[in-house]
All heavy atoms as an XYZ file, in Angstrom:
801
protein
N       0.849     -1.177      0.000
C       0.000      0.000      0.000
C       0.888      1.232      0.000
O       1.742      1.403      0.851
C      -0.886     -0.040      1.234
C      -1.841      1.088      1.312
S      -2.976      0.738      2.671
C      -3.281      2.352      3.224
N       0.706      2.109     -0.960
C       1.513      3.314     -1.080
C       0.984      4.400     -0.151
O      -0.219      4.541      0.028
C       1.486      3.816     -2.516
N       1.901      5.125      0.448
C       1.501      6.229      1.304
C       1.039      7.390      0.442
O       1.642      7.702     -0.580
C       2.668      6.673      2.178
C       3.122      5.689      3.222
C       4.345      6.222      3.936
C       2.016      5.424      4.221
N      -0.020      8.030      0.868
C      -0.558      9.173      0.140
C      -0.195     10.440      0.908
O      -0.180     10.439      2.139
C      -2.072      9.045      0.041
C      -2.491      7.754     -0.593
C      -3.221      8.003     -1.885
O      -3.622      9.106     -2.146
N      -3.352      6.979     -2.680
N       0.115     11.525      0.220
C       0.400     12.772      0.927
C      -0.856     13.261      1.633
O      -1.966     12.905      1.234
C       0.822     13.733     -0.188
C       0.253     13.160     -1.432
C       0.175     11.684     -1.216
N      -0.700     14.056      2.713
C      -1.876     14.561      3.411
C      -2.741     15.392      2.464
O      -2.236     16.042      1.557
C      -1.301     15.419      4.536
C       0.114     15.644      4.195
C       0.535     14.557      3.260
N      -4.053     15.346      2.703
C      -4.984     16.084      1.856
C      -4.790     17.584      2.063
O      -4.742     18.067      3.178
C      -6.427     15.700      2.204
C      -7.441     16.461      1.416
N      -7.613     16.250      0.077
C      -8.295     17.435      1.777
C      -8.561     17.063     -0.362
N      -8.992     17.791      0.658
N      -4.662     18.280      1.001
C      -4.532     19.742      1.064
C      -5.643     20.352      0.236
O      -6.026     19.808     -0.783
C      -3.191     20.185      0.502
C      -2.052     19.738      1.369
C      -0.772     20.409      0.945
N       0.264     20.026      1.872
C       1.438     19.567      1.515
N       1.744     19.450      0.256
N       2.332     19.236      2.416
N      -6.099     21.501      0.698
C      -7.122     22.171     -0.088
C      -6.478     22.726     -1.342
O      -5.332     23.163     -1.332
C      -7.773     23.321      0.704
O      -6.746     24.227      1.098
C      -8.493     22.795      1.933
N      -7.195     22.673     -2.419
C      -6.631     23.156     -3.677
C      -6.550     24.673     -3.656
O      -7.393     25.344     -3.066
C      -7.471     22.692     -4.859
O      -8.781     23.180     -4.718
N      -5.521     25.248     -4.271
C      -5.392     26.700     -4.289
C      -6.494     27.317     -5.132
O      -7.161     26.639     -5.910
C      -4.014     26.924     -4.927
C      -3.739     25.683     -5.692
C      -4.469     24.575     -4.991
N      -6.653     28.608     -4.972
C      -7.664     29.325     -5.746
C      -7.359     29.154     -7.232
O      -6.196     29.073     -7.629
C      -7.645     30.800     -5.372
N      -8.390     29.065     -8.052
C      -8.142     28.883     -9.482
C      -7.334     30.046    -10.050
O      -7.522     31.194     -9.665
C      -9.538     28.828    -10.090
C     -10.445     29.389     -9.067
C      -9.786     29.204     -7.744
N      -6.428     29.726    -10.939
C      -5.599     30.758    -11.551
C      -6.450     31.607    -12.480
O      -7.335     31.095    -13.165
C      -4.460     30.111    -12.336
N      -6.207     32.917    -12.494
C      -6.976     33.771    -13.390
C      -6.652     33.446    -14.845
O      -5.589     32.927    -15.158
C      -6.527     35.184    -13.022
C      -5.241     35.019    -12.307
C      -5.239     33.648    -11.706
N      -7.593     33.750    -15.718
C      -7.373     33.514    -17.141
C      -6.196     34.373    -17.609
O      -5.986     35.474    -17.121
C      -8.625     33.869    -17.921
N      -5.423     33.841    -18.528
C      -4.239     34.546    -19.004
C      -4.362     34.821    -20.497
O      -4.760     33.955    -21.257
C      -2.978     33.704    -18.754
O      -2.910     33.394    -17.365
C      -1.728     34.448    -19.142
N      -4.022     36.032    -20.888
C      -4.006     36.437    -22.286
C      -2.585     36.825    -22.643
O      -1.896     37.455    -21.839
C      -4.934     37.656    -22.502
O      -6.225     37.342    -22.003
C      -5.016     38.032    -23.955
N      -2.130     36.457    -23.815
C      -0.786     36.819    -24.272
C      -0.910     37.766    -25.457
O      -1.645     37.487    -26.402
C      -0.011     35.557    -24.689
O       0.015     34.653    -23.581
C       1.413     35.903    -25.088
N      -0.183     38.890    -25.383
C      -0.197     39.855    -26.490
C       1.222     40.350    -26.744
O       2.099     40.251    -25.886
C      -1.128     41.058    -26.210
C      -0.641     41.866    -25.000
C      -2.560     40.616    -26.012
C      -1.369     43.170    -24.818
N       1.425     40.925    -27.908
C       2.750     41.463    -28.252
C       2.927     42.837    -27.612
O       1.953     43.504    -27.244
C       2.885     41.593    -29.770
O       2.008     42.601    -30.234
N       4.173     43.266    -27.504
C       4.474     44.574    -26.924
C       3.858     45.693    -27.759
O       3.375     46.688    -27.220
C       5.989     44.756    -26.814
N       3.815     45.519    -29.066
C       3.230     46.534    -29.943
C       1.744     46.687    -29.649
O       1.240     47.812    -29.528
C       3.428     46.137    -31.424
O       4.819     45.909    -31.643
C       2.926     47.210    -32.361
N       1.049     45.563    -29.526
C      -0.388     45.607    -29.224
C      -0.625     46.176    -27.831
O      -1.559     46.943    -27.611
C      -0.974     44.197    -29.338
C      -2.472     44.148    -29.191
C      -3.030     42.737    -29.300
O      -2.284     41.816    -29.689
O      -4.215     42.562    -28.981
N       0.230     45.812    -26.872
C       0.092     46.337    -25.510
C       0.264     47.849    -25.503
O      -0.490     48.568    -24.858
C       1.120     45.688    -24.570
C       1.057     46.224    -23.168
C       0.027     45.860    -22.317
C       2.028     47.098    -22.697
C      -0.034     46.357    -21.020
C       1.973     47.589    -21.413
C       0.942     47.223    -20.571
N       1.246     48.336    -26.248
C       1.502     49.768    -26.307
C       0.294     50.518    -26.852
O      -0.061     51.590    -26.363
C       2.733     50.039    -27.181
C       3.174     51.475    -27.198
C       4.443     51.607    -28.008
C       4.868     53.053    -28.094
N       6.071     53.225    -28.908
N      -0.379     49.934    -27.836
C      -1.526     50.597    -28.459
C      -2.769     50.555    -27.568
O      -3.620     51.448    -27.662
C      -1.831     49.941    -29.797
N      -2.895     49.542    -26.715
C      -4.126     49.381    -25.929
C      -3.874     49.310    -24.430
O      -4.691     48.751    -23.679
C      -4.850     48.089    -26.363
O      -3.984     46.983    -26.140
C      -5.280     48.157    -27.810
N      -2.793     49.882    -23.969
C      -2.364     49.765    -22.569
C      -3.450     50.178    -21.577
O      -3.767     49.420    -20.657
C      -1.105     50.608    -22.368
S      -0.517     50.615    -20.674
N      -4.026     51.354    -21.713
C      -5.008     51.838    -20.743
C      -6.266     50.969    -20.732
O      -6.806     50.664    -19.665
C      -5.364     53.300    -21.026
C      -4.193     54.278    -20.872
C      -4.627     55.684    -21.257
C      -3.644     54.250    -19.465
N      -6.721     50.537    -21.891
C      -7.892     49.667    -21.962
C      -7.600     48.319    -21.297
O      -8.437     47.781    -20.567
C      -8.307     49.438    -23.419
C      -8.785     50.693    -24.118
C      -8.893     50.509    -25.629
O      -8.834     49.351    -26.097
O      -9.016     51.519    -26.324
N      -6.407     47.789    -21.545
C      -6.031     46.508    -20.944
C      -5.955     46.596    -19.421
O      -6.386     45.681    -18.717
C      -4.703     46.015    -21.509
C      -4.778     45.392    -22.893
C      -3.384     45.143    -23.441
C      -5.564     44.096    -22.850
N      -5.414     47.705    -18.918
C      -5.328     47.861    -17.466
C      -6.720     47.892    -16.845
O      -6.960     47.278    -15.804
C      -4.551     49.129    -17.102
C      -3.063     49.000    -17.355
S      -2.049     50.299    -16.636
C      -2.786     51.787    -17.241
N      -7.661     48.579    -17.481
C      -9.035     48.614    -16.977
C      -9.655     47.223    -16.997
O     -10.328     46.809    -16.050
C      -9.893     49.583    -17.804
C      -9.495     51.034    -17.580
O      -8.874     51.333    -16.535
O      -9.799     51.873    -18.459
N      -9.430     46.483    -18.073
C      -9.984     45.136    -18.195
C      -9.405     44.195    -17.145
O     -10.121     43.413    -16.509
C      -9.714     44.573    -19.589
C     -10.281     43.193    -19.799
C      -9.969     42.635    -21.168
O      -9.674     43.404    -22.098
O     -10.015     41.392    -21.291
N      -8.097     44.275    -16.938
C      -7.433     43.429    -15.939
C      -7.977     43.737    -14.543
O      -8.276     42.834    -13.772
C      -5.902     43.619    -15.991
C      -5.222     43.032    -14.766
C      -5.347     43.010    -17.256
N      -8.141     45.020    -14.230
C      -8.662     45.407    -12.919
C     -10.102     44.932    -12.745
O     -10.501     44.486    -11.668
C      -8.575     46.915    -12.744
N     -10.898     45.004    -13.792
C     -12.308     44.644    -13.713
C     -12.518     43.129    -13.657
O     -13.300     42.627    -12.862
C     -13.066     45.241    -14.914
C     -14.560     45.023    -14.884
C     -15.288     45.653    -16.062
N     -14.941     44.999    -17.328
C     -14.125     45.509    -18.265
N     -13.584     46.704    -18.083
N     -13.859     44.850    -19.378
N     -11.804     42.372    -14.477
C     -12.055     40.931    -14.604
C     -11.089     40.054    -13.821
O     -11.379     38.889    -13.570
C     -11.982     40.510    -16.083
O     -10.654     40.742    -16.567
C     -12.991     41.263    -16.922
N      -9.921     40.576    -13.477
C      -8.936     39.777    -12.755
C      -8.084     38.900    -13.664
O      -7.305     38.088    -13.182
N      -8.238     39.045    -14.982
C      -7.420     38.252    -15.901
C      -5.990     38.775    -15.889
O      -5.731     39.896    -15.459
C      -7.955     38.329    -17.349
O      -7.942     39.692    -17.757
C      -9.338     37.766    -17.457
N      -5.071     37.953    -16.336
C      -3.670     38.369    -16.446
C      -3.327     38.526    -17.911
O      -3.856     37.812    -18.762
C      -2.747     37.316    -15.827
C      -2.846     37.236    -14.339
C      -1.836     36.271    -13.751
O      -1.249     35.460    -14.503
O      -1.632     36.329    -12.548
N      -2.425     39.458    -18.187
C      -1.949     39.674    -19.551
C      -0.445     39.501    -19.535
O       0.261     40.124    -18.733
C      -2.320     41.090    -20.059
C      -1.737     41.342    -21.427
C      -3.822     41.282    -20.070
N       0.055     38.634    -20.412
C       1.491     38.444    -20.554
C       1.906     39.149    -21.838
O       1.365     38.888    -22.907
C       1.863     36.960    -20.602
C       1.505     36.314    -19.263
C       3.347     36.782    -20.920
C       1.752     34.833    -19.192
N       2.853     40.070    -21.693
C       3.336     40.851    -22.838
C       4.616     40.198    -23.343
O       5.516     39.887    -22.562
C       3.591     42.316    -22.425
C       4.044     43.139    -23.622
C       2.351     42.922    -21.790
N       4.690     39.990    -24.663
C       5.858     39.344    -25.262
C       6.595     40.294    -26.186
O       6.016     41.217    -26.751
C       5.441     38.104    -26.078
O       4.596     38.517    -27.150
C       4.719     37.103    -25.218
N       7.896     40.079    -26.299
C       8.745     40.776    -27.272
C       9.392     39.695    -28.117
O      10.082     38.830    -27.575
C       9.826     41.600    -26.579
C       9.405     42.970    -26.158
C      10.612     43.686    -25.572
C      10.486     45.170    -25.801
N      11.634     45.880    -25.258
N       9.126     39.729    -29.386
C       9.666     38.734    -30.315
C       9.308     37.310    -29.872
O      10.130     36.400    -29.959
C      11.182     38.886    -30.471
C      11.588     40.281    -30.843
N      11.333     40.817    -32.082
C      12.210     41.243    -30.127
C      11.800     42.052    -32.114
N      12.331     42.335    -30.939
N       8.075     37.147    -29.339
C       7.595     35.833    -28.936
C       8.074     35.360    -27.570
O       7.703     34.293    -27.111
N       8.896     36.151    -26.902
C       9.435     35.782    -25.587
C       8.691     36.557    -24.500
O       8.623     37.789    -24.551
C      10.921     36.125    -25.559
C      11.659     35.664    -24.345
C      13.152     35.951    -24.454
N      13.442     37.304    -24.922
C      13.701     38.336    -24.116
N      13.715     38.173    -22.822
N      13.951     39.528    -24.624
N       8.112     35.874    -23.491
C       7.399     36.584    -22.419
C       8.338     37.517    -21.662
O       9.444     37.129    -21.294
C       6.909     35.480    -21.492
C       7.142     34.205    -22.202
C       8.108     34.439    -23.299
N       7.885     38.751    -21.474
C       8.711     39.758    -20.813
C       8.060     40.269    -19.531
O       8.730     40.414    -18.511
C       8.984     40.942    -21.769
C       9.809     42.014    -21.098
C       9.657     40.469    -23.030
N       6.750     40.541    -19.587
C       6.062     41.169    -18.454
C       4.706     40.505    -18.247
O       4.039     40.126    -19.207
C       5.850     42.679    -18.737
C       5.063     43.340    -17.626
C       7.163     43.390    -18.930
N       4.303     40.397    -16.993
C       2.953     39.926    -16.656
C       2.221     41.088    -15.990
O       2.711     41.671    -15.031
C       3.013     38.754    -15.697
C       1.622     38.320    -15.229
C       1.660     37.183    -14.239
N       2.142     35.998    -14.934
C       2.966     35.112    -14.402
N       3.430     35.288    -13.190
N       3.342     34.058    -15.083
N       1.044     41.406    -16.496
C       0.207     42.455    -15.913
C      -0.946     41.757    -15.208
O      -1.665     40.969    -15.825
C      -0.334     43.411    -17.007
C      -1.223     44.484    -16.386
C       0.806     44.043    -17.782
N      -1.090     42.021    -13.917
C      -2.172     41.384    -13.161
C      -2.783     42.390    -12.198
O      -2.158     43.391    -11.845
C      -1.661     40.170    -12.392
O      -0.679     40.555    -11.468
N      -3.994     42.107    -11.767
C      -4.708     42.993    -10.848
C      -4.107     42.892     -9.453
O      -3.599     41.844     -9.063
C      -6.183     42.627    -10.811
N      -4.180     43.976     -8.733
C      -3.740     43.986     -7.340
C      -4.915     43.547     -6.496
O      -5.990     44.132     -6.546
C      -3.254     45.380     -6.914
C      -2.027     45.746     -7.721
C      -2.981     45.422     -5.419
C      -1.488     47.123     -7.432
N      -4.711     42.495     -5.723
C      -5.778     41.984     -4.866
C      -5.829     42.820     -3.597
O      -4.794     43.266     -3.096
C      -5.516     40.523     -4.527
C      -5.623     39.651     -5.758
C      -5.195     38.222     -5.448
N      -5.281     37.375     -6.602
C      -4.376     37.302     -7.571
N      -3.303     38.059     -7.518
N      -4.530     36.485     -8.588
N      -7.029     43.008     -3.061
C      -7.124     43.783     -1.816
C      -6.378     43.070     -0.696
O      -6.371     41.837     -0.642
C      -8.623     43.862     -1.534
C      -9.247     42.807     -2.374
C      -8.321     42.528     -3.513
N      -5.750     43.834      0.150
C      -5.005     43.254      1.266
C      -5.972     42.642      2.263
O      -7.077     43.123      2.457
C      -4.164     44.328      1.959
C      -3.042     44.844      1.092
C      -2.171     45.839      1.829
O      -2.146     45.814      3.075
O      -1.523     46.625      1.153
N      -5.538     41.556      2.889
C      -6.379     40.929      3.899
C      -6.396     41.807      5.147
O      -5.559     42.688      5.319
C      -5.858     39.536      4.234
O      -4.552     39.631      4.732
N      -7.344     41.528      6.016
C      -7.465     42.309      7.233
C      -6.232     42.136      8.111
O      -5.559     41.120      8.057
C      -8.710     41.871      8.000
C      -9.996     42.197      7.288
C     -11.204     41.791      8.110
O     -11.077     41.638      9.343
O     -12.263     41.616      7.516
N      -5.974     43.132      8.920
C      -4.834     43.103      9.825
C      -5.016     41.991     10.861
O      -6.117     41.774     11.355
C      -4.713     44.443     10.544
O      -3.796     44.352     11.596
N      -3.950     41.279     11.221
C      -4.070     40.249     12.252
C      -4.292     40.841     13.644
O      -4.704     40.145     14.549
C      -2.741     39.509     12.180
C      -1.798     40.473     11.567
C      -2.618     41.340     10.656
N      -4.057     42.144     13.782
C      -4.256     42.784     15.076
C      -5.756     42.925     15.310
O      -6.476     43.479     14.496
C      -3.562     44.163     15.123
C      -2.066     43.975     14.952
C      -3.897     44.908     16.405
C      -1.290     45.245     14.791
N      -6.224     42.413     16.396
C      -7.629     42.512     16.754
C      -8.507     41.449     16.121
O      -9.721     41.544     16.195
N      -7.936     40.418     15.518
C      -8.748     39.410     14.847
C      -9.591     38.598     15.817
O     -10.561     37.977     15.429
C      -7.895     38.507     13.966
C      -6.959     37.606     14.707
C      -5.716     37.927     15.158
C      -7.180     36.250     15.077
N      -5.143     36.852     15.784
C      -6.037     35.801     15.751
C      -8.236     35.367     14.907
C      -5.912     34.527     16.254
C      -8.110     34.086     15.412
C      -6.960     33.680     16.079
N      -9.244     38.594     17.100
C     -10.017     37.846     18.100
C     -11.003     38.743     18.854
O     -11.635     38.289     19.800
C      -9.069     37.178     19.100
C      -8.298     36.007     18.554
S      -9.318     34.600     18.161
C      -9.904     34.113     19.764
N     -11.152     39.989     18.437
C     -12.054     40.907     19.133
C     -13.461     40.330     19.169
O     -13.997     39.892     18.160
C     -12.050     42.263     18.439
N     -14.058     40.315     20.361
C     -15.413     39.808     20.516
C     -15.503     38.300     20.651
O     -16.592     37.758     20.753
N     -14.384     37.603     20.656
C     -14.394     36.140     20.739
C     -13.895     35.628     22.088
O     -13.448     34.501     22.183
C     -13.523     35.529     19.635
C     -14.046     35.780     18.279
N     -15.062     35.034     17.719
C     -13.729     36.709     17.357
C     -15.322     35.483     16.513
N     -14.528     36.503     16.270
N     -13.939     36.445     23.108
C     -13.459     35.998     24.414
C     -14.377     36.548     25.503
O     -15.175     37.447     25.258
C     -12.010     36.453     24.641
C     -11.869     37.936     24.667
N     -11.818     38.698     23.530
C     -11.786     38.806     25.707
C     -11.702     39.973     23.859
N     -11.685     40.065     25.161
N     -14.255     36.007     26.684
C     -15.050     36.466     27.818
C     -14.125     36.627     29.014
O     -13.195     35.840     29.201
C     -16.142     35.462     28.134
N     -14.377     37.622     29.825
C     -13.593     37.863     31.032
C     -14.252     37.101     32.171
O     -15.413     37.334     32.478
C     -13.542     39.365     31.324
C     -12.699     39.801     32.507
C     -11.251     39.378     32.289
C     -12.768     41.300     32.679
N     -13.529     36.173     32.761
C     -14.091     35.325     33.808
C     -13.405     35.579     35.142
O     -12.677     34.748     35.652
C     -13.952     33.841     33.430
C     -14.603     33.434     32.119
C     -14.278     31.993     31.788
C     -16.104     33.637     32.193
N     -13.620     36.715     35.711
C     -13.080     36.998     37.032
C     -11.910     37.965     36.995
O     -11.566     38.533     35.982
N     -11.290     38.115     38.166
C     -10.198     39.056     38.349
C      -8.884     38.404     37.932
O      -8.488     37.382     38.484
C     -10.153     39.473     39.821
C      -9.144     40.560     40.091
O      -8.520     41.040     39.122
O      -8.977     40.930     41.263
N      -8.214     38.982     36.977
C      -6.958     38.418     36.493
C      -5.743     38.923     37.264
O      -4.651     38.398     37.116
C      -6.770     38.757     35.009
C      -7.825     38.197     34.064
C      -7.590     38.711     32.659
C      -7.790     36.689     34.072
N      -5.940     39.952     38.109
C      -4.803     40.571     38.779
C      -4.566     39.987     40.166
O      -3.457     39.633     40.517
C      -4.999     42.097     38.859
C      -3.849     42.757     39.593
C      -5.157     42.668     37.464
N      -5.612     39.868     40.993
C      -5.415     39.369     42.348
C      -5.264     37.853     42.364
O      -5.872     37.162     41.576
C      -6.575     39.703     43.270
O      -7.411     40.647     42.791
N      -4.456     37.404     43.286
C      -4.224     35.961     43.418
C      -5.306     35.338     44.282
O      -5.821     35.958     45.206
C      -2.863     35.719     44.040
N      -5.662     34.099     44.014
C      -6.608     33.350     44.834
C      -5.798     32.690     45.952
O      -5.214     31.627     45.775
C      -7.325     32.312     43.978
C      -8.342     31.509     44.761
O      -8.586     31.838     45.939
O      -8.878     30.542     44.185
N      -5.752     33.320     47.107
C      -4.884     32.861     48.188
C      -5.310     31.501     48.739
O      -4.476     30.725     49.182
C      -4.848     33.898     49.313
C      -4.217     35.221     48.873
S      -2.629     35.040     48.022
C      -1.582     34.540     49.346
N      -6.596     31.169     48.714
C      -7.020     29.870     49.241
C      -6.433     28.740     48.400
O      -6.052     27.706     48.931
C      -8.557     29.751     49.267
O      -9.050     29.972     47.953
C      -9.161     30.753     50.215
N      -6.346     28.925     47.111
C      -5.737     27.915     46.252
C      -4.264     27.731     46.597
O      -3.780     26.631     46.742
C      -5.881     28.310     44.780
C      -5.067     27.439     43.855
C      -5.521     26.181     43.516
C      -3.837     27.858     43.361
C      -4.784     25.358     42.678
C      -3.095     27.045     42.525
C      -3.568     25.799     42.189
N      -3.533     28.855     46.773
C      -2.105     28.769     47.053
C      -1.841     28.154     48.424
O      -0.907     27.382     48.594
C      -1.455     30.146     46.953
C      -1.422     30.636     45.550
C      -2.191     31.615     45.012
C      -0.603     30.143     44.485
N      -1.915     31.767     43.683
C      -0.931     30.882     43.325
C       0.367     29.158     44.390
C      -0.322     30.658     42.105
C       0.978     28.939     43.166
C       0.630     29.683     42.050
N      -2.668     28.488     49.414
C      -2.454     27.943     50.755
C      -2.687     26.431     50.769
O      -1.928     25.681     51.368
C      -3.366     28.644     51.752
C      -2.954     30.083     52.001
C      -4.011     30.880     52.759
O      -5.076     30.318     53.095
O      -3.767     32.057     53.009
N      -3.746     25.959     50.098
C      -4.005     24.526     50.100
C      -2.986     23.780     49.242
O      -2.639     22.647     49.527
C      -5.424     24.235     49.609
O      -5.563     24.635     48.263
N      -2.486     24.403     48.205
C      -1.510     23.760     47.340
C      -0.199     23.529     48.064
O       0.468     22.523     47.856
C      -1.247     24.608     46.093
O      -2.425     24.769     45.366
N       0.181     24.463     48.936
C       1.451     24.349     49.645
C       1.438     23.163     50.601
O       2.449     22.497     50.786
C       1.753     25.638     50.384
N       0.307     22.861     51.216
C       0.241     21.743     52.161
C       0.122     20.405     51.451
O       0.406     19.369     52.030
C      -0.960     21.915     53.114
O      -2.147     21.983     52.327
C      -0.812     23.161     53.951
N      -0.313     20.402     50.203
C      -0.477     19.157     49.456
C       0.817     18.669     48.805
O       0.841     17.567     48.274
C      -1.526     19.327     48.344
C      -2.908     19.609     48.914
O      -3.122     19.304     50.100
O      -3.745     20.140     48.171
N       1.873     19.466     48.855
C       3.121     19.075     48.209
C       3.783     17.932     48.956
O       3.804     17.915     50.186
C       4.086     20.256     48.141
C       3.678     21.398     47.217
C       4.685     22.539     47.345
C       3.606     20.939     45.783
N       4.349     16.964     48.239
C       5.070     15.878     48.914
C       6.373     16.405     49.509
O       6.909     17.419     49.062
C       5.350     14.878     47.799
C       5.296     15.671     46.543
C       4.334     16.801     46.802
N       6.853     15.700     50.506
C       8.117     16.106     51.141
C       9.236     16.012     50.108
O       9.246     15.118     49.267
C       8.418     15.204     52.331
N      10.165     16.950     50.191
C      11.279     16.949     49.245
C      12.148     15.731     49.478
O      12.463     15.390     50.613
C      12.138     18.195     49.408
C      11.609     19.398     48.725
C      12.651     20.495     48.781
C      12.220     21.678     47.975
N      13.203     22.749     48.009
N      12.509     15.111     48.398
C      13.431     13.994     48.489
C      14.812     14.523     48.159
O      14.974     15.332     47.264
C      13.046     12.908     47.495
C      11.679     12.324     47.776
C      11.286     11.327     46.700
O      11.961     11.197     45.699
N      10.192     10.650     46.925
N      15.788     14.054     48.910
C      17.127     14.550     48.625
C      17.632     13.896     47.350
O      17.482     12.701     47.139
C      18.073     14.256     49.789
O      18.426     12.907     49.773
N      18.177     14.711     46.499
C      18.746     14.214     45.241
C      20.221     14.496     45.229
O      20.675     15.513     45.747
C      18.128     14.936     44.062
C      16.697     14.584     43.840
C      16.263     15.172     42.525
N      14.883     15.618     42.637
C      14.261     16.292     41.731
N      14.893     16.674     40.642
N      13.022     16.643     41.877
N      20.952     13.588     44.670
C      22.385     13.790     44.558
C      22.671     14.667     43.358
O      22.132     14.428     42.287
C      23.048     12.446     44.396
C      24.272     12.318     45.207
C      24.715     10.940     45.261
N      25.829     10.770     44.338
C      26.507      9.668     44.156
N      26.148      8.597     44.802
N      27.494      9.608     43.350
N      23.455     15.678     43.545
C      23.836     16.549     42.434
C      24.830     15.845     41.555
O      25.628     15.046     42.008
C      24.468     17.834     42.953
C      23.503     18.712     43.644
C      24.223     19.984     44.016
N      23.377     20.814     44.852
C      23.789     21.863     45.474
N      25.060     22.223     45.409
N      22.963     22.566     46.189
N      24.825     16.226     40.310
C      25.832     15.689     39.387
C      27.213     16.136     39.819
O      27.413     17.309     40.120
C      25.591     16.191     37.967
C      24.561     15.437     37.267
C      24.559     15.828     35.821
N      23.445     15.159     35.178
C      23.105     15.300     33.941
N      23.775     16.121     33.177
N      22.104     14.642     33.440
N      28.081     15.249     39.815
C      29.462     15.592     40.148
C      29.721     15.598     41.650
O      30.863     15.655     42.078
N      28.664     15.584     42.454
C      28.861     15.582     43.917
C      29.197     14.170     44.367
O      28.676     13.193     43.857
C      27.608     16.069     44.626
N      30.082     14.041     45.354
C      30.482     12.712     45.843
C      30.050     12.507     47.243
O      29.824     13.297     48.031
C      31.993     12.551     45.736
C      32.406     12.514     44.289
C      33.884     12.285     44.199
C      34.332     12.300     42.761
N      35.699     12.075     42.574
């Protein structure tokens, strides 16, 4: 039985790509930029049949990670003062210290 790699979600589909020559791009640059922004397609500009530049839309930035948990928590009591009853009972429940030999000690 062959091991299978873990399941991963597939990436977002790649935008449609159009290839045009530099001469055509120069003649229709502003129209192409509007189309790319509106549709999300990519345009690859070639010089002598060799790809030189890719024009693509700028995607909106994702939200800031700061504050992403706002509204998803609850305050359950006083976080500053210590619960002394817990500490007092914990101290008496500790087992007696056992003497341990230190490393290198004879």
